[in-house]
KENUKOL-967399 format. One record per residue (C-alpha): residue number from 1; z, x, y. Coordinates in nm, 2 decimals. Example, Ala and Ser with C-alpha at 12.3 -4.5 7.8 and 13.67 -1.06 7.14 Angstrom:
! KENUKOL-967399
+-----+--------+--------+--------+
| num |     c3 |     c1 |     c2 |
+-----+--------+--------+--------+
|   1 |   0.78 |   1.23 |  -0.45 |
|   2 |   0.71 |   1.37 |  -0.11 |
+-----+--------+--------+--------+
***
This chain:
! KENUKOL-967399
+-----+--------+--------+--------+
| num |     c3 |     c1 |     c2 |
+-----+--------+--------+--------+
|   1 |   4.32 |  -5.38 |  -6.22 |
|   2 |   4.23 |  -5.03 |  -6.20 |
|   3 |   4.30 |  -4.72 |  -5.98 |
|   4 |   4.06 |  -4.53 |  -5.76 |
|   5 |   4.05 |  -4.23 |  -5.99 |
|   6 |   4.15 |  -4.17 |  -6.35 |
|   7 |   4.09 |  -3.80 |  -6.34 |
|   8 |   4.35 |  -3.77 |  -6.07 |
|   9 |   4.61 |  -3.93 |  -6.30 |
|  10 |   4.73 |  -4.14 |  -6.01 |
|  11 |   4.62 |  -4.38 |  -5.74 |
|  12 |   4.63 |  -4.09 |  -5.48 |
|  13 |   4.36 |  -3.88 |  -5.32 |
|  14 |   4.41 |  -3.51 |  -5.43 |
|  15 |   4.22 |  -3.39 |  -5.13 |
|  16 |   4.49 |  -3.53 |  -4.89 |
|  17 |   4.79 |  -3.37 |  -5.06 |
|  18 |   4.94 |  -3.03 |  -4.99 |
|  19 |   4.86 |  -2.72 |  -5.22 |
|  20 |   5.18 |  -2.74 |  -5.40 |
|  21 |   5.12 |  -3.11 |  -5.49 |
|  22 |   4.76 |  -3.05 |  -5.59 |
|  23 |   4.88 |  -2.77 |  -5.83 |
|  24 |   5.13 |  -3.01 |  -5.97 |
|  25 |   4.87 |  -3.28 |  -6.03 |
|  26 |   4.63 |  -3.03 |  -6.18 |
|  27 |   4.89 |  -2.91 |  -6.42 |
|  28 |   4.99 |  -3.26 |  -6.53 |
|  29 |   4.62 |  -3.36 |  -6.57 |
|  30 |   4.57 |  -3.04 |  -6.79 |
|  31 |   4.88 |  -3.13 |  -7.00 |
|  32 |   4.75 |  -3.48 |  -7.06 |
|  33 |   4.40 |  -3.34 |  -7.17 |
|  34 |   4.56 |  -3.08 |  -7.39 |
|  35 |   4.79 |  -3.34 |  -7.56 |
|  36 |   4.50 |  -3.57 |  -7.63 |
|  37 |   4.28 |  -3.29 |  -7.78 |
|  38 |   4.56 |  -3.17 |  -8.01 |
|  39 |   4.67 |  -3.50 |  -8.13 |
|  40 |   4.30 |  -3.59 |  -8.20 |
|  41 |   4.26 |  -3.27 |  -8.41 |
|  42 |   4.61 |  -3.31 |  -8.58 |
|  43 |   4.56 |  -3.67 |  -8.67 |
|  44 |   4.21 |  -3.62 |  -8.80 |
|  45 |   4.34 |  -3.34 |  -9.02 |
|  46 |   4.63 |  -3.56 |  -9.16 |
|  47 |   4.38 |  -3.84 |  -9.22 |
|  48 |   4.16 |  -3.60 |  -9.43 |
|  49 |   4.47 |  -3.50 |  -9.63 |
|  50 |   4.56 |  -3.86 |  -9.71 |
|  51 |   4.22 |  -3.93 |  -9.86 |
|  52 |   3.99 |  -4.03 |  -9.56 |
|  53 |   3.64 |  -3.86 |  -9.61 |
|  54 |   3.59 |  -3.56 |  -9.39 |
|  55 |   3.28 |  -3.69 |  -9.20 |
|  56 |   3.43 |  -4.03 |  -9.09 |
|  57 |   3.76 |  -3.86 |  -8.98 |
|  58 |   3.59 |  -3.59 |  -8.78 |
|  59 |   3.33 |  -3.82 |  -8.63 |
|  60 |   3.60 |  -4.08 |  -8.52 |
|  61 |   3.80 |  -3.80 |  -8.35 |
|  62 |   3.49 |  -3.66 |  -8.20 |
|  63 |   3.38 |  -4.00 |  -8.05 |
|  64 |   3.73 |  -4.06 |  -7.92 |
|  65 |   3.74 |  -3.71 |  -7.74 |
|  66 |   3.39 |  -3.76 |  -7.60 |
|  67 |   3.47 |  -4.10 |  -7.46 |
|  68 |   3.79 |  -3.96 |  -7.31 |
|  69 |   3.62 |  -3.67 |  -7.15 |
|  70 |   3.35 |  -3.89 |  -7.01 |
|  71 |   3.60 |  -4.12 |  -6.84 |
|  72 |   3.82 |  -3.83 |  -6.72 |
|  73 |   3.52 |  -3.68 |  -6.56 |
|  74 |   3.33 |  -3.98 |  -6.41 |
|  75 |   3.54 |  -4.30 |  -6.42 |
|  76 |   3.64 |  -4.42 |  -6.08 |
|  77 |   3.77 |  -4.74 |  -5.92 |
|  78 |   3.74 |  -5.05 |  -6.14 |
|  79 |   3.53 |  -4.86 |  -6.40 |
|  80 |   3.85 |  -4.68 |  -6.50 |
|  81 |   4.00 |  -4.99 |  -6.65 |
|  82 |   3.69 |  -5.07 |  -6.85 |
|  83 |   3.69 |  -4.70 |  -6.97 |
|  84 |   4.05 |  -4.72 |  -7.08 |
|  85 |   3.99 |  -5.06 |  -7.26 |
|  86 |   3.69 |  -4.89 |  -7.44 |
|  87 |   3.92 |  -4.61 |  -7.53 |
|  88 |   4.17 |  -4.85 |  -7.67 |
|  89 |   3.91 |  -5.02 |  -7.88 |
|  90 |   3.79 |  -4.70 |  -8.03 |
|  91 |   4.15 |  -4.62 |  -8.12 |
|  92 |   4.19 |  -4.96 |  -8.30 |
|  93 |   3.88 |  -4.87 |  -8.50 |
|  94 |   4.04 |  -4.53 |  -8.59 |
|  95 |   4.35 |  -4.71 |  -8.72 |
|  96 |   4.13 |  -4.89 |  -8.97 |
|  97 |   4.04 |  -4.56 |  -9.13 |
|  98 |   4.38 |  -4.42 |  -9.12 |
|  99 |   4.74 |  -4.50 |  -9.01 |
| 100 |   4.77 |  -4.13 |  -8.91 |
| 101 |   4.58 |  -4.21 |  -8.59 |
| 102 |   4.87 |  -4.41 |  -8.46 |
| 103 |   4.99 |  -4.09 |  -8.28 |
| 104 |   4.70 |  -4.14 |  -8.03 |
| 105 |   4.89 |  -4.43 |  -7.89 |
| 106 |   5.10 |  -4.19 |  -7.68 |
| 107 |   4.80 |  -4.06 |  -7.45 |
| 108 |   4.69 |  -4.41 |  -7.43 |
| 109 |   5.02 |  -4.53 |  -7.29 |
| 110 |   5.04 |  -4.22 |  -7.06 |
| 111 |   4.70 |  -4.31 |  -6.92 |
| 112 |   4.80 |  -4.68 |  -6.88 |
| 113 |   5.06 |  -4.60 |  -6.63 |
| 114 |   4.82 |  -4.39 |  -6.42 |
| 115 |   4.50 |  -4.58 |  -6.45 |
| 116 |   4.62 |  -4.94 |  -6.43 |
| 117 |   4.84 |  -5.14 |  -6.20 |
| 118 |   5.19 |  -5.19 |  -6.31 |
| 119 |   5.14 |  -5.55 |  -6.46 |
| 120 |   4.81 |  -5.46 |  -6.62 |
| 121 |   4.96 |  -5.13 |  -6.77 |
| 122 |   5.23 |  -5.34 |  -6.93 |
| 123 |   4.98 |  -5.59 |  -7.06 |
| 124 |   4.77 |  -5.30 |  -7.20 |
| 125 |   5.08 |  -5.15 |  -7.36 |
| 126 |   5.20 |  -5.46 |  -7.56 |
| 127 |   4.90 |  -5.47 |  -7.80 |
| 128 |   4.89 |  -5.08 |  -7.83 |
| 129 |   5.26 |  -5.09 |  -7.94 |
| 130 |   5.20 |  -5.39 |  -8.17 |
| 131 |   4.90 |  -5.21 |  -8.33 |
| 132 |   5.10 |  -4.90 |  -8.37 |
| 133 |   5.38 |  -5.08 |  -8.55 |
| 134 |   5.15 |  -5.29 |  -8.78 |
| 135 |   4.90 |  -5.00 |  -8.86 |
| 136 |   5.08 |  -4.93 |  -9.19 |
| 137 |   5.02 |  -5.29 |  -9.31 |
| 138 |   4.65 |  -5.23 |  -9.29 |
| 139 |   4.68 |  -4.96 |  -9.56 |
| 140 |   4.92 |  -5.14 |  -9.78 |
| 141 |   5.22 |  -4.93 |  -9.67 |
| 142 |   5.56 |  -5.09 |  -9.63 |
| 143 |   5.69 |  -5.13 |  -9.28 |
| 144 |   6.02 |  -4.92 |  -9.23 |
| 145 |   6.27 |  -4.91 |  -8.96 |
| 146 |   6.11 |  -4.58 |  -8.84 |
| 147 |   5.76 |  -4.75 |  -8.82 |
| 148 |   5.91 |  -4.99 |  -8.57 |
| 149 |   6.16 |  -4.80 |  -8.36 |
| 150 |   5.93 |  -4.49 |  -8.34 |
| 151 |   5.64 |  -4.65 |  -8.15 |
| 152 |   5.87 |  -4.85 |  -7.95 |
| 153 |   6.08 |  -4.57 |  -7.83 |
| 154 |   5.81 |  -4.31 |  -7.80 |
| 155 |   5.56 |  -4.55 |  -7.65 |
| 156 |   5.80 |  -4.71 |  -7.41 |
| 157 |   5.91 |  -4.36 |  -7.29 |
| 158 |   5.56 |  -4.25 |  -7.24 |
| 159 |   5.48 |  -4.56 |  -7.04 |
| 160 |   5.79 |  -4.53 |  -6.83 |
| 161 |   5.73 |  -4.16 |  -6.76 |
| 162 |   5.37 |  -4.24 |  -6.64 |
| 163 |   5.47 |  -4.53 |  -6.42 |
| 164 |   5.77 |  -4.34 |  -6.27 |
| 165 |   5.56 |  -4.03 |  -6.20 |
| 166 |   5.29 |  -4.24 |  -6.04 |
| 167 |   5.55 |  -4.41 |  -5.82 |
| 168 |   5.69 |  -4.08 |  -5.70 |
| 169 |   5.34 |  -3.96 |  -5.61 |
| 170 |   5.27 |  -4.28 |  -5.41 |
| 171 |   5.59 |  -4.24 |  -5.23 |
| 172 |   5.52 |  -3.86 |  -5.16 |
| 173 |   5.18 |  -3.94 |  -5.03 |
| 174 |   5.32 |  -4.23 |  -4.82 |
| 175 |   5.56 |  -3.99 |  -4.67 |
| 176 |   5.28 |  -3.73 |  -4.59 |
| 177 |   5.08 |  -4.02 |  -4.43 |
| 178 |   5.39 |  -4.12 |  -4.21 |
| 179 |   5.44 |  -3.75 |  -4.11 |
| 180 |   5.07 |  -3.72 |  -4.03 |
| 181 |   5.08 |  -4.05 |  -3.82 |
| 182 |   5.39 |  -3.91 |  -3.63 |
| 183 |   5.23 |  -3.58 |  -3.56 |
| 184 |   4.91 |  -3.76 |  -3.44 |
| 185 |   5.13 |  -3.99 |  -3.22 |
| 186 |   5.30 |  -3.69 |  -3.07 |
| 187 |   4.97 |  -3.53 |  -3.01 |
| 188 |   4.85 |  -3.84 |  -2.83 |
| 189 |   5.16 |  -3.86 |  -2.63 |
| 190 |   5.12 |  -3.50 |  -2.52 |
| 191 |   4.75 |  -3.56 |  -2.43 |
| 192 |   4.86 |  -3.88 |  -2.24 |
| 193 |   5.13 |  -3.67 |  -2.05 |
| 194 |   4.87 |  -3.40 |  -1.96 |
| 195 |   4.64 |  -3.67 |  -1.83 |
| 196 |   4.93 |  -3.81 |  -1.63 |
| 197 |   4.99 |  -3.48 |  -1.48 |
| 198 |   4.64 |  -3.44 |  -1.40 |
| 199 |   4.63 |  -3.78 |  -1.24 |
| 200 |   4.93 |  -3.71 |  -1.04 |
| 201 |   4.78 |  -3.37 |  -0.93 |
| 202 |   4.46 |  -3.54 |  -0.82 |
| 203 |   4.64 |  -3.80 |  -0.63 |
| 204 |   4.84 |  -3.53 |  -0.46 |
| 205 |   4.52 |  -3.35 |  -0.38 |
| 206 |   4.36 |  -3.65 |  -0.23 |
| 207 |   4.67 |  -3.72 |  -0.03 |
| 208 |   4.67 |  -3.36 |   0.10 |
| 209 |   4.30 |  -3.39 |   0.19 |
| 210 |   4.36 |  -3.71 |   0.37 |
| 211 |   4.65 |  -3.55 |   0.57 |
| 212 |   4.44 |  -3.25 |   0.64 |
| 213 |   4.14 |  -3.46 |   0.76 |
| 214 |   4.37 |  -3.65 |   0.99 |
| 215 |   4.52 |  -3.34 |   1.14 |
| 216 |   4.17 |  -3.19 |   1.20 |
| 217 |   4.05 |  -3.50 |   1.35 |
| 218 |   4.36 |  -3.55 |   1.58 |
| 219 |   4.36 |  -3.19 |   1.70 |
| 220 |   4.06 |  -2.96 |   1.66 |
| 221 |   3.80 |  -3.23 |   1.65 |
| 222 |   3.93 |  -3.39 |   1.96 |
| 223 |   3.96 |  -3.06 |   2.15 |
| 224 |   3.60 |  -2.95 |   2.04 |
| 225 |   3.47 |  -3.29 |   2.16 |
| 226 |   3.63 |  -3.23 |   2.51 |
| 227 |   3.49 |  -2.88 |   2.52 |
| 228 |   3.14 |  -3.02 |   2.45 |
| 229 |   3.17 |  -3.27 |   2.72 |
| 230 |   3.29 |  -3.01 |   2.98 |
| 231 |   3.01 |  -2.77 |   2.88 |
| 232 |   2.75 |  -3.03 |   2.93 |
| 233 |   2.87 |  -3.10 |   3.28 |
| 234 |   2.74 |  -2.75 |   3.38 |
| 235 |   3.04 |  -2.71 |   3.62 |
| 236 |   3.16 |  -2.34 |   3.63 |
| 237 |   3.50 |  -2.45 |   3.75 |
| 238 |   3.57 |  -2.59 |   3.41 |
| 239 |   3.52 |  -2.28 |   3.22 |
| 240 |   3.91 |  -2.19 |   3.23 |
| 241 |   3.96 |  -2.54 |   3.10 |
| 242 |   3.72 |  -2.49 |   2.81 |
| 243 |   3.88 |  -2.16 |   2.73 |
| 244 |   4.22 |  -2.31 |   2.73 |
| 245 |   4.11 |  -2.58 |   2.50 |
| 246 |   3.94 |  -2.32 |   2.27 |
| 247 |   4.26 |  -2.12 |   2.25 |
| 248 |   4.46 |  -2.44 |   2.17 |
| 249 |   4.21 |  -2.54 |   1.90 |
| 250 |   4.24 |  -2.18 |   1.75 |
| 251 |   4.62 |  -2.21 |   1.74 |
| 252 |   4.60 |  -2.55 |   1.58 |
| 253 |   4.37 |  -2.42 |   1.31 |
| 254 |   4.59 |  -2.11 |   1.24 |
| 255 |   4.89 |  -2.36 |   1.21 |
| 256 |   4.71 |  -2.58 |   0.96 |
| 257 |   4.59 |  -2.29 |   0.76 |
| 258 |   4.94 |  -2.14 |   0.75 |
| 259 |   5.07 |  -2.47 |   0.62 |
| 260 |   4.84 |  -2.45 |   0.32 |
| 261 |   4.98 |  -2.12 |   0.20 |
| 262 |   5.32 |  -2.03 |   0.06 |
| 263 |   5.57 |  -1.89 |   0.31 |
| 264 |   5.60 |  -1.58 |   0.10 |
| 265 |   5.23 |  -1.49 |   0.15 |
| 266 |   5.26 |  -1.55 |   0.53 |
| 267 |   5.14 |  -1.23 |   0.70 |
| 268 |   5.14 |  -1.02 |   0.38 |
| 269 |   4.92 |  -0.95 |   0.07 |
| 270 |   5.03 |  -1.06 |  -0.27 |
| 271 |   5.14 |  -0.72 |  -0.38 |
| 272 |   5.37 |  -0.70 |  -0.07 |
| 273 |   5.51 |  -1.04 |  -0.14 |
| 274 |   5.59 |  -0.94 |  -0.50 |
| 275 |   5.73 |  -0.61 |  -0.40 |
| 276 |   5.98 |  -0.80 |  -0.18 |
| 277 |   6.08 |  -1.01 |  -0.47 |
| 278 |   6.14 |  -0.70 |  -0.69 |
| 279 |   6.34 |  -0.53 |  -0.42 |
| 280 |   6.56 |  -0.85 |  -0.39 |
| 281 |   6.60 |  -0.85 |  -0.77 |
| 282 |   6.70 |  -0.49 |  -0.76 |
| 283 |   6.95 |  -0.53 |  -0.48 |
| 284 |   7.10 |  -0.85 |  -0.63 |
| 285 |   7.14 |  -0.74 |  -0.99 |
| 286 |   7.10 |  -0.36 |  -1.00 |
| 287 |   6.79 |  -0.39 |  -1.23 |
| 288 |   6.55 |  -0.10 |  -1.18 |
| 289 |   6.20 |  -0.24 |  -1.07 |
| 290 |   5.85 |  -0.12 |  -1.05 |
| 291 |   5.53 |  -0.26 |  -0.91 |
| 292 |   5.19 |  -0.11 |  -1.01 |
| 293 |   4.85 |  -0.23 |  -0.87 |
| 294 |   4.52 |  -0.11 |  -1.02 |
| 295 |   4.31 |   0.02 |  -0.72 |
| 296 |   4.01 |  -0.16 |  -0.88 |
| 297 |   4.17 |  -0.49 |  -0.85 |
| 298 |   3.92 |  -0.72 |  -0.67 |
| 299 |   4.01 |  -0.95 |  -0.37 |
| 300 |   4.16 |  -1.28 |  -0.48 |
| 301 |   4.13 |  -1.63 |  -0.33 |
| 302 |   4.45 |  -1.78 |  -0.17 |
| 303 |   4.47 |  -2.02 |  -0.46 |
| 304 |   4.47 |  -1.73 |  -0.71 |
| 305 |   4.73 |  -1.54 |  -0.51 |
| 306 |   4.95 |  -1.85 |  -0.49 |
| 307 |   4.92 |  -1.90 |  -0.88 |
| 308 |   5.02 |  -1.53 |  -0.95 |
| 309 |   5.30 |  -1.55 |  -0.70 |
| 310 |   5.45 |  -1.86 |  -0.86 |
| 311 |   5.41 |  -1.72 |  -1.21 |
| 312 |   5.58 |  -1.39 |  -1.10 |
| 313 |   5.86 |  -1.59 |  -0.93 |
| 314 |   5.93 |  -1.79 |  -1.25 |
| 315 |   5.91 |  -1.48 |  -1.47 |
| 316 |   6.14 |  -1.28 |  -1.25 |
| 317 |   6.38 |  -1.57 |  -1.23 |
| 318 |   6.40 |  -1.57 |  -1.61 |
| 319 |   6.47 |  -1.20 |  -1.60 |
| 320 |   6.75 |  -1.26 |  -1.34 |
| 321 |   6.92 |  -1.54 |  -1.53 |
| 322 |   6.86 |  -1.47 |  -1.90 |
| 323 |   6.72 |  -1.12 |  -1.99 |
| 324 |   7.02 |  -0.90 |  -1.93 |
| 325 |   6.76 |  -0.63 |  -1.86 |
| 326 |   6.80 |  -0.29 |  -1.71 |
| 327 |   6.44 |  -0.25 |  -1.61 |
| 328 |   6.17 |  -0.48 |  -1.50 |
| 329 |   5.80 |  -0.42 |  -1.38 |
| 330 |   5.51 |  -0.60 |  -1.26 |
| 331 |   5.15 |  -0.46 |  -1.32 |
| 332 |   4.82 |  -0.57 |  -1.19 |
| 333 |   4.50 |  -0.47 |  -1.37 |
| 334 |   4.14 |  -0.58 |  -1.36 |
| 335 |   3.88 |  -0.57 |  -1.64 |
| 336 |   3.56 |  -0.74 |  -1.72 |
| 337 |   3.58 |  -1.01 |  -1.45 |
| 338 |   3.95 |  -1.08 |  -1.52 |
| 339 |   4.26 |  -1.00 |  -1.31 |
| 340 |   4.57 |  -0.96 |  -1.52 |
| 341 |   4.94 |  -0.97 |  -1.42 |
| 342 |   5.19 |  -0.82 |  -1.67 |
| 343 |   5.57 |  -0.89 |  -1.61 |
| 344 |   5.77 |  -0.67 |  -1.85 |
| 345 |   6.15 |  -0.64 |  -1.91 |
| 346 |   6.37 |  -0.46 |  -2.16 |
| 347 |   6.62 |  -0.74 |  -2.20 |
| 348 |   6.76 |  -0.93 |  -2.50 |
| 349 |   6.42 |  -1.11 |  -2.58 |
| 350 |   6.40 |  -1.42 |  -2.79 |
| 351 |   6.25 |  -1.57 |  -3.10 |
| 352 |   5.89 |  -1.66 |  -3.06 |
| 353 |   5.93 |  -2.00 |  -3.21 |
| 354 |   6.19 |  -2.08 |  -2.94 |
| 355 |   5.92 |  -2.08 |  -2.68 |
| 356 |   5.79 |  -2.41 |  -2.84 |
| 357 |   6.12 |  -2.59 |  -2.78 |
| 358 |   6.11 |  -2.84 |  -2.50 |
| 359 |   6.46 |  -2.74 |  -2.38 |
| 360 |   6.36 |  -2.38 |  -2.34 |
| 361 |   5.99 |  -2.37 |  -2.26 |
| 362 |   5.96 |  -2.59 |  -1.93 |
| 363 |   5.91 |  -2.28 |  -1.72 |
| 364 |   5.65 |  -2.14 |  -1.96 |
| 365 |   5.47 |  -2.47 |  -1.98 |
| 366 |   5.46 |  -2.49 |  -1.58 |
| 367 |   5.32 |  -2.13 |  -1.58 |
| 368 |   5.05 |  -2.23 |  -1.83 |
| 369 |   4.97 |  -2.54 |  -1.65 |
| 370 |   4.92 |  -2.34 |  -1.33 |
| 371 |   4.69 |  -2.09 |  -1.48 |
| 372 |   4.48 |  -2.34 |  -1.67 |
| 373 |   4.40 |  -2.51 |  -1.35 |
| 374 |   4.20 |  -2.20 |  -1.25 |
| 375 |   4.07 |  -2.12 |  -1.59 |
| 376 |   4.34 |  -1.88 |  -1.67 |
| 377 |   4.58 |  -1.82 |  -1.97 |
| 378 |   4.93 |  -1.70 |  -2.06 |
| 379 |   5.05 |  -1.50 |  -2.34 |
| 380 |   5.42 |  -1.43 |  -2.41 |
| 381 |   5.54 |  -1.15 |  -2.65 |
| 382 |   5.91 |  -1.12 |  -2.74 |
| 383 |   6.16 |  -1.06 |  -3.01 |
| 384 |   6.54 |  -1.04 |  -3.01 |
| 385 |   6.64 |  -0.71 |  -2.88 |
| 386 |   6.30 |  -0.60 |  -2.79 |
| 387 |   6.25 |  -0.74 |  -2.44 |
| 388 |   5.98 |  -0.98 |  -2.31 |
| 389 |   5.63 |  -0.92 |  -2.20 |
| 390 |   5.45 |  -1.19 |  -2.01 |
| 391 |   5.07 |  -1.16 |  -1.95 |
| 392 |   4.91 |  -1.39 |  -1.70 |
| 393 |   4.52 |  -1.37 |  -1.66 |
| 394 |   4.28 |  -1.53 |  -1.41 |
| 395 |   3.90 |  -1.50 |  -1.39 |
| 396 |   3.81 |  -1.32 |  -1.06 |
| 397 |   3.56 |  -1.45 |  -0.81 |
| 398 |   3.60 |  -1.82 |  -0.84 |
| 399 |   3.35 |  -1.89 |  -0.56 |
| 400 |   3.61 |  -1.96 |  -0.29 |
| 401 |   3.66 |  -1.79 |   0.04 |
| 402 |   3.92 |  -1.52 |   0.02 |
| 403 |   4.19 |  -1.49 |   0.27 |
+-----+--------+--------+--------+
***
């Protein structure tokens, strides 16, 4: 029968609506309170001018407003229906004093559309309209055409407005709920996608560990076992064989280690590998390039060098393909346990919000994913015509052996 909250003037939760809609609801609520207060004062004054004693008229209006304020502040759930019924009974008693109080039927009908369900609001409106039409009869006044049409048109209009407004609010809140559900579903899908990526990465790592263990067992482990057996024989003539096996095991170990690192880093430090990429960019495009390495940059693990190398490759590829730049630079700095690589160009740049579009942000997503695996982060600063600055940071000293 009743709505969750009369004070909210609808069956909606104000706390879940956006600020603009909350302001609209607050304004509507204030307007209803103001109309009720003004009509109570005006009808009480008119009742006094028609012969109703001052004290009964003022007392009736005061009791009506007090009950109205109490319900507006505290009535919730099913009690809002009982509150509105009590307000209607008080109004009927006021009609016994004077037909002037018939004007208070309009706030009653406005409240009915907000506080009651649709069928209950219509059931409440019928006796209110009937009482408003028949009120002159109670005071020996003839019923005119205006006495009939006025309440019907005005009361029906008030009820229709409250019902329509409440329906619009419910539709708006339902749209917000659907949007929130879609956003939540999108976040869940993104989380599942990240989980899938992690699972695939872990599966790849497990497969790589299995391959590495097999290579070590089939090569170095077997050769070391043969060396141990030869050494235990105590035969000095086997020393050349032991040496040959040791040399062969060392070569196998170097081959396995080399297979784990990118070809770009083979036989060269990270800065040298990036310098070669910058030189290739300069020769291919004519873009002026520069590399700067802070002397205080600490040694990095092979994994960290690989991350920086891949991020630099992706960033310089974007410069080559999209930036239309005349200068590009890569800078390494170290500060407070963090190694930072900054890739900067003076190209055309792009809007920051475009970086969130799936069609344009795959490379940035891949960079962020690589850096997050090692506790790092990526920042991108760009604007149309102002170039692009990409800042990749990794914590130094991850507890692994450096190359």
